[in-house]
C-alpha positions, 0 to 999 in steps of 0.5 A: 541517483547513487547520493539518493541511494546512500540518503535512503539507505542511512535514513530507511526506506519502506517499500509497500506493494501490490501483486496483480493479478488479472483474469486473463493470467497477466501478473503486474507488481505494483509498488510506492517506495515511502524514503523516511525523514531524519527529522525528529516527530516525523512519521517513519512508516505509511500512512493511510494516504500512503496505502490510498495513494497505492490503491489508485495507482494500481487502479489506474495502472490496472484499468480495472475494479481491485479487490484488496486481501489484508491481513491485521496491519493496523494501517489497514483497520482505521476507520478512515481507511475503511471509509476510503474503500466503502466511497469507492465502488472500484475498491473492495478490501477483504481482512484476513482473520487474525490467525491467517498469518500463523 
């Protein structure tokens, strides 16, 4: 475990997370780590597939439909991810307006 921690620290790690709340008041944090490859030309950030994997993991764990509220991250606004959301009836995505973060 210590060796993998050193490797991740040396090359970088990103974590995407969902804070989930059910109507009964239960909260849950679901996250998806991404360990960056030291190779040149390899993506060092989350891609559409990583986002969809996180959403599927959350849906399976919660066993309920999901409503996602997204900001203006470029990964969230891709046509591929928009099509993915539209293709799954258990998933609804709401985009915040650009000024919502200020």
